[in-house]
C-alpha positions in Angstrom: 153.3 103.2 128.7 155.9 103.6 131.4 155.1 104.3 135.1 156.7 107.7 134.9 154.7 108.8 131.9 151.6 107.4 133.4 152.1 109.5 136.5 152.8 112.6 134.5 149.6 112.0 132.4 147.5 111.8 135.8 149.1 115.0 137.0 148.3 116.7 133.7 144.5 115.5 133.8 144.1 116.4 137.5 143.1 120.0 136.8 140.4 118.9 134.4 139.0 116.6 137.0 139.0 119.4 139.5 137.3 121.6 136.9 134.5 119.1 136.7 133.7 119.7 140.4 131.7 122.8 140.9 133.1 123.3 144.3 136.5 123.5 143.0 135.8 125.9 140.1 135.9 129.6 140.2 132.6 131.3 139.6 132.2 132.6 136.1 129.8 135.3 135.0 127.2 134.2 132.4 127.1 136.0 129.1 125.9 135.5 125.5 126.8 136.8 122.1 126.2 136.0 118.5 128.6 136.1 115.6 128.9 134.8 112.0 131.5 132.4 110.7 132.1 134.8 107.8 130.6 138.3 107.2 130.9 137.8 103.4 129.8 134.8 101.4 128.6 134.1 97.8 125.2 133.0 96.6 125.0 129.2 97.2 127.6 129.2 99.8 127.0 128.3 103.5 127.4 130.5 106.5 127.1 129.7 110.2 125.3 131.8 112.8 127.0 131.0 116.1 125.4 131.6 119.5 128.1 131.6 122.2 127.1 131.3 125.9 129.8 131.5 128.4 129.5 130.5 132.1 127.0 127.7 131.7 126.7 124.3 130.0 123.2 124.8 128.6 120.5 127.4 127.7 117.1 127.8 129.5 115.3 127.6 126.2 116.0 127.4 122.5 116.8 130.8 121.1 114.3 132.3 118.6 116.2 133.3 115.6 115.1 136.1 113.4 113.6 135.3 110.0 116.4 134.9 107.5 114.3 133.3 104.8 114.5 136.4 102.5 118.2 135.6 101.7 119.0 132.2 103.0 117.6 128.7 103.6 118.0 126.8 106.9 120.2 123.6 106.7 120.6 122.3 110.2 122.2 122.9 113.6 124.7 121.5 116.1 126.3 122.4 119.4 129.7 122.1 121.1 131.1 122.9 124.5 134.5 123.5 125.9 136.2 123.8 129.3 139.4 125.9 129.7 141.7 126.7 132.7 143.9 129.7 133.0 145.5 131.0 136.1 143.4 128.7 138.3 140.2 129.9 136.8 137.8 127.6 134.9 135.7 128.8 132.0 132.9 127.0 130.3 131.6 127.9 126.9 128.7 126.5 124.9 128.3 127.2 121.2 125.3 126.5 119.2 125.7 126.6 115.4 123.0 127.3 112.9 123.9 126.5 109.3 122.3 128.4 106.4 122.9 128.7 102.7 122.8 132.2 101.1 120.2 132.5 98.2 120.1 136.1 97.3 122.8 138.7 96.7 122.9 141.9 98.7 123.8 143.3 102.1 121.5 142.0 104.9 121.1 142.8 108.6 120.4 140.0 111.1 118.3 141.6 113.8 119.1 141.2 117.5 117.5 138.3 119.3 117.2 137.1 122.9 119.2 134.3 124.5 118.0 132.9 127.9 120.7 131.2 129.9 121.8 130.9 133.5 118.4 132.4 134.7 119.1 135.7 132.8 118.1 137.2 129.3 120.7 138.4 127.0 120.1 140.4 123.8 122.6 139.9 120.9 124.1 142.7 118.7 122.8 143.1 115.1 125.0 141.4 112.6 125.6 142.3 108.9 126.1 139.8 106.1 127.2 140.6 102.6 126.2 138.0 99.9 128.0 138.4 96.6 126.9 137.0 93.2 130.1 135.0 92.8 131.6 132.5 95.3 133.8 134.1 97.9 137.0 132.2 99.0 136.6 130.9 102.5 140.2 130.0 103.2 142.3 126.9 102.4 140.6 123.5 102.6 143.7 121.3 102.3 146.9 120.8 104.3 147.6 120.0 107.9 144.7 120.6 110.2 142.1 121.0 107.5 140.0 118.1 108.8 139.8 119.8 112.1 138.2 122.9 110.5 135.6 120.9 108.7 134.7 120.7 105.1 134.9 123.8 102.9 132.0 124.7 100.7 134.1 124.2 97.5 134.9 120.7 98.6 131.4 119.5 98.7 128.3 121.1 97.0 124.9 120.2 95.3 123.9 121.6 91.9 120.6 121.6 90.3 120.9 121.1 86.5 117.8 121.7 84.4 117.3 120.4 80.9 116.0 123.8 79.8 115.3 127.2 81.3 112.6 128.4 79.0 109.5 126.3 78.5 105.8 126.6 77.7 103.1 125.9 80.2 102.9 122.1 81.0 106.2 121.5 79.1 108.5 119.4 81.3 111.8 120.6 82.7 113.9 117.6 83.8 116.2 118.6 86.7 119.3 116.5 87.7 120.3 117.2 91.3 124.1 116.3 91.4 126.5 116.1 94.2 130.1 117.3 93.6 132.7 116.2 96.2 136.5 116.3 96.7 136.2 114.5 100.1 135.3 110.9 101.0 131.5 110.8 101.5 130.5 107.7 103.3 126.7 108.3 103.2 124.1 111.1 102.7 120.5 111.8 103.1 118.2 114.4 101.6 117.1 116.8 104.4 115.2 119.4 102.4 113.0 118.8 99.3 112.0 121.8 97.3 108.4 122.6 97.3 106.4 122.0 94.2 104.4 125.1 94.2 103.3 126.0 90.6 104.5 122.6 89.2 103.2 119.1 88.6 106.0 116.8 89.7 106.9 113.4 88.1 109.6 111.8 90.3 112.1 109.5 88.6 112.5 106.3 90.6 116.0 106.0 92.3 118.5 103.8 90.4 120.0 102.1 93.4 123.6 103.0 93.7 124.2 106.3 91.8 126.5 106.3 88.8 129.7 107.8 89.8 131.7 110.0 87.5 134.6 112.4 87.4 134.6 115.9 86.2 136.8 119.0 86.4 135.3 122.3 87.7 137.2 125.5 88.0 140.5 123.6 87.7 139.7 121.1 90.4 138.7 117.5 89.8 135.4 116.3 91.5 133.6 113.0 92.0 130.0 113.6 90.9 126.8 111.6 90.9 123.1 112.2 90.4 121.2 111.9 93.7 117.7 112.9 92.5 116.0 113.3 89.2 112.6 115.1 88.8 110.5 116.2 85.9 108.7 119.5 86.7 105.6 120.5 84.6 104.8 124.2 85.2 101.1 124.8 85.6 101.1 128.5 84.7 103.1 131.2 82.9 105.7 133.6 84.3 109.0 133.2 86.1 109.0 130.0 88.3 111.7 129.3 90.9 112.9 125.8 91.8 113.9 126.1 95.5 117.1 124.6 96.9 117.5 120.8 97.7 119.4 120.3 101.0 121.4 117.2 101.9 123.4 116.2 105.0 126.6 114.0 104.3 128.8 112.0 106.4 132.4 112.7 105.5 135.4 110.6 106.5 138.4 112.6 107.5 141.7 111.9 109.2 142.3 113.5 112.5 145.1 113.2 115.0 144.7 110.7 117.8 143.7 112.4 121.1 144.3 109.3 123.3 147.6 110.4 124.7 148.2 114.2 125.3 151.9 113.7 125.0 151.8 112.1 121.5 151.3 115.5 119.8 153.8 117.2 122.1 156.5 114.8 121.2 155.6 114.8 117.5 154.4 111.2 117.5 150.7 111.8 116.9 148.9 109.2 114.9 146.1 110.0 112.3 142.8 108.2 112.7 139.8 108.0 110.4 136.7 109.7 111.8 133.4 110.8 110.4 132.0 114.4 110.5 128.6 115.7 109.4 128.3 118.5 106.8 125.3 120.1 105.1 125.0 121.4 101.5 122.1 122.7 99.3 121.6 123.6 95.7 121.2 127.1 94.5 117.7 128.3 93.4 117.1 127.9 89.7 114.7 130.2 87.8 112.6 128.9 84.9 110.8 131.2 82.4 107.4 129.7 81.6 105.9 131.1 78.3 102.1 131.2 78.0 100.5 129.1 75.3 99.7 131.2 72.1 96.3 132.1 70.8 94.3 130.1 68.2 93.5 127.1 70.4 91.2 124.4 69.0 87.8 124.1 70.6 88.6 120.6 72.0 92.0 121.6 73.4 92.4 120.6 77.0 95.8 121.9 77.8 98.2 118.9 76.7 101.7 120.0 75.7 104.0 117.6 73.9 103.2 115.1 71.1 100.4 112.5 70.7 99.5 109.6 68.5 96.0 108.1 68.8 94.9 104.6 67.6 91.5 102.9 67.9 90.7 99.2 67.4 87.8 96.8 67.8 88.3 93.3 69.2 85.9 92.1 66.4 84.0 93.6 63.5 80.8 91.5 63.5 78.6 90.8 66.5 75.1 89.8 67.5 72.5 92.0 69.1 73.2 92.4 72.8 76.7 90.9 72.4 79.5 93.2 73.8 82.3 94.5 71.6 85.4 96.2 73.1 86.7 99.4 71.6 90.3 100.1 72.6 91.7 103.6 72.3 95.5 103.9 72.8 97.1 107.4 73.3 100.9 107.3 73.1 103.3 110.3 73.2 105.5 112.4 75.4 104.3 114.9 78.0 102.2 114.8 81.2 100.1 111.9 80.3 98.8 111.5 83.8 96.9 114.8 83.3 95.6 113.9 79.9 91.8 114.3 79.5 89.7 111.4 78.5 89.1 111.4 74.7 85.6 112.0 73.4 84.2 108.9 71.9 80.9 109.2 69.7 78.8 106.1 70.3 76.9 105.0 67.2 73.1 105.1 67.3 71.6 101.9 68.8 74.7 101.3 71.0 75.2 101.6 74.7 78.7 102.2 76.0 80.0 101.8 79.6 82.7 104.0 81.3 86.1 102.9 80.1 88.7 100.9 82.0 91.9 103.1 82.0 95.5 101.7 82.2 98.7 103.7 81.8 102.4 103.1 81.4 104.9 106.0 82.1 108.5 105.9 81.0 111.0 108.4 82.4 114.2 108.8 80.5 116.8 111.5 80.0 114.7 112.9 77.1 111.7 113.4 79.3 108.5 111.6 80.3 106.6 109.5 77.9 104.3 106.5 77.7 100.9 105.2 76.7 97.4 105.6 78.2 94.8 103.0 77.2 91.0 103.3 77.3 88.8 100.2 76.9 85.1 100.8 76.2 82.5 98.1 76.2 79.9 98.7 73.6 76.6 96.7 73.5 74.4 97.0 70.3 70.7 97.0 70.7 69.7 96.8 67.0 71.0 95.2 63.8 72.8 97.2 61.2 76.2 98.8 60.8 77.6 100.9 63.6 80.0 103.5 62.4 82.5 105.0 64.9 84.0 108.3 63.9 87.8 109.1 64.4 88.8 109.7 68.0 90.6 113.1 68.0 92.8 114.8 70.7 94.2 118.3 70.3 97.7 119.2 71.7 100.3 121.8 71.4 103.6 121.0 70.0 106.4 123.1 71.7 108.9 122.1 69.0 106.9 123.8 66.2 105.0 126.2 68.4 101.7 125.1 66.8 98.5 123.3 67.8 98.0 119.8 66.3 95.2 117.3 66.3 95.9 113.5 66.6 93.3 111.3 65.2 92.6 107.6 64.9 91.0 105.9 61.8 87.3 105.4 61.5 85.8 102.1 62.5 82.6 100.1 61.8 81.0 97.1 63.3 78.2 94.9 61.7 75.4 93.9 64.0 73.2 91.0 63.1 70.1 89.5 64.8 66.7 90.8 66.0 66.4 94.2 67.7 66.0 94.3 71.5 62.7 95.1 73.1 61.9 98.7 73.9 62.9 102.0 72.4 66.3 102.1 70.8 67.0 105.8 71.0 70.4 107.1 70.2 73.9 106.0 71.2 74.7 107.0 74.7 77.4 106.5 77.4 76.1 105.0 80.6 77.3 106.4 83.8 77.6 103.0 85.5 75.0 100.9 87.3 71.6 102.5 86.8 68.3 101.9 88.8 65.6 101.8 86.1 62.5 100.7 87.9 61.6 101.7 91.5 57.6 101.5 91.4 57.4 97.8 92.6 59.6 96.4 95.4 59.4 92.8 96.7 58.3 92.1 100.3 61.0 90.6 102.5 59.9 87.1 103.2 61.3 84.9 106.1 60.6 82.0 108.3 59.6 82.7 111.9 62.2 81.7 114.6 61.5 78.4 116.1 62.5 77.2 119.6 63.2 73.5 120.3 61.0 72.1 123.1 62.3 69.8 126.0 65.9 71.2 125.9 68.2 70.0 128.8 70.1 72.4 131.1 73.4 71.5 129.4 72.2 72.7 126.1 71.4 76.2 127.3 74.2 78.8 126.6 73.4 80.5 130.0 74.6 77.3 131.8 78.0 77.4 130.2 78.4 81.2 130.7 77.6 80.8 134.4 80.2 78.0 134.6 83.0 79.6 132.7 82.9 83.2 133.8 84.2 82.5 137.2 87.2 80.4 135.9 88.0 83.2 133.4 87.9 85.7 136.1 90.5 83.7 138.3 92.7 83.2 135.3 92.5 87.0 134.5 93.3 87.9 138.1 96.4 85.6 138.1 97.7 87.1 134.9 97.1 90.7 136.1 99.1 89.9 139.3 101.9 88.4 137.3 101.8 91.5 135.0 102.1 93.9 138.0 104.9 91.8 139.5 106.9 92.0 136.3 106.3 95.8 136.0 107.8 96.2 139.4 110.8 93.9 138.8 111.7 94.4 135.1 112.4 98.0 134.2 112.7 97.3 130.4 109.4 95.5 130.4 107.7 98.3 132.4 109.1 101.0 130.0 107.9 99.0 126.9 104.5 98.5 128.2 103.9 102.1 129.1 105.6 103.5 125.9 102.4 103.7 123.9 100.3 105.3 126.7 102.9 108.0 127.4 103.3 108.7 123.7 99.5 109.0 123.3 99.5 111.6 126.1 102.3 113.6 124.5 100.7 113.4 121.0 97.5 114.7 122.5 99.3 117.7 123.9 100.9 118.3 120.5 97.5 118.1 119.0 96.4 121.0 121.2 99.4 123.0 120.1 98.9 122.3 116.3 96.4 125.1 115.9 98.2 127.5 118.2 100.7 130.2 117.4 103.8 128.6 119.1 105.1 126.5 116.2 108.3 125.5 118.1 106.4 124.3 121.1 104.3 121.9 118.8 107.4 120.4 117.1 109.1 120.2 120.5 106.2 118.2 122.0 106.1 115.9 118.9 109.7 115.3 119.2 109.5 114.4 122.9 106.7 111.9 121.9 108.9 110.3 119.3 112.1 110.2 121.4 110.3 109.0 124.5 108.4 106.2 122.7 111.5 104.9 121.0 113.6 105.2 124.2 111.0 103.3 126.3 110.8 100.5 123.7 114.6 100.2 123.4 115.2 100.8 127.1 117.7 103.6 126.5 117.9 107.2 127.7 116.0 109.7 125.6 118.5 112.5 126.5 121.5 112.4 124.1 119.9 109.9 121.7 122.2 109.5 118.7 120.5 108.8 115.4 123.1 106.5 113.9 123.3 104.4 117.1 119.5 104.2 117.1 119.4 103.1 113.5 122.1 100.3 114.2 120.1 99.1 117.2 116.8 99.0 115.2 118.6 97.1 112.4 119.9 94.6 115.0 116.3 94.0 116.2 115.2 93.3 112.7 113.4 96.6 112.0 113.7 97.3 108.3 114.3 100.7 106.7 110.6 101.0 105.6 109.7 101.6 109.3 112.9 103.1 110.6 113.5 105.8 107.9 110.0 107.5 108.3 110.4 107.5 112.0 113.8 109.0 112.0 112.8 111.5 109.3 110.1 112.7 111.6 112.6 113.2 114.4 114.8 115.2 112.1 111.9 117.4 110.9 111.1 118.1 114.6 114.8 119.1 115.1 114.8 121.4 112.1 111.5 123.1 112.9 112.6 123.8 116.5 115.5 125.9 115.3 114.2 127.1 111.9 112.1 130.2 111.5 108.4 129.3 112.4 106.8 129.1 108.9 104.8 125.8 109.1 101.0 126.5 108.9 98.4 124.8 111.0 97.4 122.6 108.1 101.0 121.4 107.5 101.4 120.7 111.3 98.2 118.6 111.2 99.5 116.6 108.3 102.8 116.2 110.0 101.0 114.9 113.2 99.4 112.3 110.9 102.9 111.3 109.6 104.1 110.9 113.2 101.2 108.7 114.2 101.7 106.5 111.3 105.5 106.2 111.7 104.9 105.4 115.5 102.3 102.7 114.6 104.6 101.1 112.0 107.5 101.1 114.5 105.3 99.5 117.2 104.2 96.8 114.8 107.9 95.9 113.8 109.2 95.9 117.4 106.3 93.6 118.4 107.3 90.9 116.0 
């Protein structure tokens, strides 16, 4: 850059430098207002509630937004600030953006709320939002400058694809959560899992890197991949709603270089790759759950699917009091984890012990299937032939809409030898270890303690204690002095040593707030504990902590993702709850506090290695 251009650049930047000095800036009156990014959206599309504060660079406390959960879900928040000069007057504006996704059609009013900034309190005007059933165009998403406006909803969205929308109780619905994108997604994370109210959930294990495909939707080509797969088993009849799943994605865009202010002016601006964060969420999905029909068998326990039962013995001839193993294997498709234990009729003269249960669950595109195996140990007490009737299990077949009974074949075992002493009785299932006789108990016998005579002084423990305690005290004092000197001279060491103590105090304060009514104060205190502990351990400033930089620094220190991810997820949960409507119950807050303590303990353990 030539000397003339450098001088012109300095002259152009001089007003900005003067604006940073409060003494040189003209006083600006503080004000606040709220507005929507768009007053009309479609169901499933995003909208942004902006809180704009002029005249100051911060707010006195986080605004308490009205409850928008009846027609939207909260996705996340962010903030930006700007400084402008006009006519020798400097203006400062802070904008806080709250991202939501519309979930219900209709016209809704966002009630006024209070914003505290600059020592004053400001009340916003009511806002009106219209949510249509069909998507509403939000403006062009391509062309020059599109990257500066962000990612349009039609460029990246998430869709929940159920395998069926009408099922019986306990019949699985396999849901694929797929991401559709027309932009370059470098990474993503799931920020909101749908609650499983009214469902038993069978999570499909992640398949590593998702399988990428191409599809055409509404005349536009998308790259698509499955990011989560879940089997939902409804536990009751009626209409059930699968709530949205939310993600936050890092999108690579091309922006103009802002290094030289004269590049754009002379038309020589260069394009640079940069990354921006955007949120998306799936639309709610309604599932119609039909009740099971009448005419249920007496031994029906609620299993829906199909079953096949087999029973085998490890041998068909044993001696009295020798054990024989009865194996009952139940195979089929459905919610095998909730399958009731089959009823086994023990032959007369046999004792049976509780079974050892093993299971194998397979998750495929067709649904959930597998096997469940019960191994019973049978002990005969008398000779003869022990007949084991068929093992039966009743179930409901949703394909045919009828109740069926799966049964094994009958079995028999020949017992030889002499009958055991005592009454034989009938066959019975033992409940485990039993205490049969308690009338006689043995007396505890033991040798008296003996003491050696004529022991020397050196053989007495008190001698060595008296000798070594002063030496240990001197060594401890020297170590304490060295520790204190290091605390005074090494800031990083001092912060690392006090991190746990400060974090415990903050968690104790958060525990006091867990049962209170101020939900945001609880999550704010928990967030301060998490941020402060990590900042002290890494010797960085807690204010302005950037998650990606923290993740990279932890990876450089050898902290694996098993410890880093739960810790950062707790931080993100604190950020969401501080700005989302206060809906977390006291029990949920207590469970979250347990997650925080576990994540903090795991992080401390990894950093100490």
